[in-house]
C-alpha positions as CSV (number, residue, x, y, z in Angstrom):
1,M,-8.0,179.5,-178.5
2,A,-8.0,177.9,-182.1
3,I,-6.7,174.2,-182.4
4,V,-4.0,173.3,-184.1
5,F,-4.3,170.9,-187.2
6,P,-1.4,169.2,-188.6
7,E,-0.6,168.7,-192.6
8,L,1.9,166.8,-194.8
9,R,3.9,169.0,-196.5
10,S,6.2,166.2,-198.0
11,L,7.4,162.5,-197.6
12,H,11.0,161.7,-198.6
13,S,13.1,158.2,-198.0
14,P,16.5,158.5,-198.4
15,D,16.6,154.6,-199.0
16,L,14.2,154.6,-201.7
17,A,13.3,156.8,-204.7
18,R,9.8,158.3,-205.2
19,D,7.2,156.2,-206.9
20,H,9.4,153.0,-206.5
21,E,8.8,149.9,-204.6
22,P,11.5,148.1,-202.2
23,A,12.9,144.7,-204.3
24,D,10.2,142.4,-202.5
25,P,7.7,144.5,-201.3
26,G,6.1,142.0,-199.2
27,D,9.4,141.8,-196.8
28,A,10.9,144.8,-196.6
29,A,11.9,147.6,-194.1
30,V,12.5,151.5,-195.2
31,L,13.2,154.5,-193.4
32,F,10.6,157.3,-194.4
33,E,10.6,161.1,-193.2
34,A,7.4,163.2,-193.2
35,S,8.1,166.8,-192.9
36,I,4.7,167.9,-190.9
37,G,3.4,171.2,-190.0
38,P,0.7,173.5,-188.9
39,K,-2.2,173.7,-191.2
40,G,-2.3,177.0,-192.5
41,Q,1.0,178.7,-190.9
42,D,4.6,178.2,-192.3
43,G,7.3,175.8,-191.1
44,A,7.3,172.2,-190.8
45,E,9.6,169.9,-188.8
46,V,10.5,166.2,-190.0
47,F,8.8,163.1,-188.0
48,S,11.1,159.5,-189.1
49,F,10.0,156.2,-188.9
50,V,10.9,152.9,-190.4
51,A,8.2,151.1,-192.6
52,I,8.6,147.6,-192.3
53,T,6.8,144.3,-193.0
54,P,5.7,141.1,-190.7
55,R,8.3,138.9,-192.4
56,A,11.0,141.3,-192.3
57,L,10.2,141.5,-188.7
58,A,10.2,137.9,-188.3
59,R,13.6,137.4,-190.2
60,D,15.0,139.6,-187.7
61,Q,15.6,137.3,-184.6
62,G,17.0,140.5,-182.2
63,S,15.0,142.1,-179.9
64,R,13.2,145.6,-181.0
65,W,11.2,148.2,-179.8
66,G,7.8,149.0,-181.7
67,R,8.2,153.1,-181.4
68,G,9.1,154.4,-184.6
69,Y,7.8,151.3,-186.9
70,L,5.1,151.4,-189.2
71,I,4.3,148.2,-189.7
72,L,2.1,147.3,-193.0
73,N,1.8,144.1,-194.9
74,H,3.6,145.5,-198.4
75,V,5.7,148.9,-198.5
76,S,4.8,151.3,-201.0
77,W,5.0,155.0,-201.2
78,A,0.7,154.9,-201.0
79,G,0.0,153.0,-198.0
80,V,2.9,154.7,-196.0
81,E,1.5,158.2,-197.2
82,A,-2.1,157.0,-196.6
83,A,-0.8,155.7,-193.0
84,V,0.9,159.4,-192.0
85,R,-2.3,161.2,-193.5
86,N,-4.5,158.9,-190.9
87,L,-2.0,159.5,-188.4
88,I,-2.2,163.1,-188.5
89,S,-5.9,163.0,-188.6
90,H,-5.9,162.2,-185.0
91,C,-3.1,164.4,-183.7
92,S,-4.7,168.0,-183.7
93,G,-4.0,170.0,-180.3
94,D,-4.2,173.5,-178.5
95,N,-0.7,174.3,-179.8
96,W,1.9,172.7,-181.8
97,A,3.9,171.7,-179.4
98,Q,1.0,169.4,-178.2
99,V,0.5,168.1,-181.8
100,A,4.1,167.1,-182.4
101,E,4.1,165.2,-179.1
102,K,1.2,163.3,-180.0
103,L,3.2,162.5,-183.7
104,N,6.2,161.6,-181.4
105,R,4.5,158.9,-179.7
106,E,4.6,157.0,-183.0
107,T,7.5,158.2,-184.9
108,H,11.0,160.3,-184.2
109,W,10.6,164.0,-183.7
110,E,13.5,165.8,-185.1
111,F,13.3,168.3,-182.0
112,E,12.3,165.4,-179.6
113,A,15.6,165.7,-177.4
114,Y,14.9,169.9,-177.0
115,R,12.0,169.8,-175.3
116,T,11.4,171.3,-172.0
């Protein structure tokens, strides 16, 4: 059986235009969506997360869970992309379902509710 490796197909943010930075990159929380699929195969699925800084976390005095948050000192497209590439480099599996489950531990997988 061949090992399945994930590949970043695209990175998108509904909140931040490509190659722009937040007004204060050191105090920001920005939603991102990574389209990731099996390397060498068609298809991709969306994994979403919020890139957030420690200052933005500290400012929010409410309760918050950690899954789905990428904590960075400064929010930038390059920093987020590097973190996503690092994450996917540790998420191979025997099949796509195993890979997606590993990615889902840190992000929010679009098909999370459809697992059997």
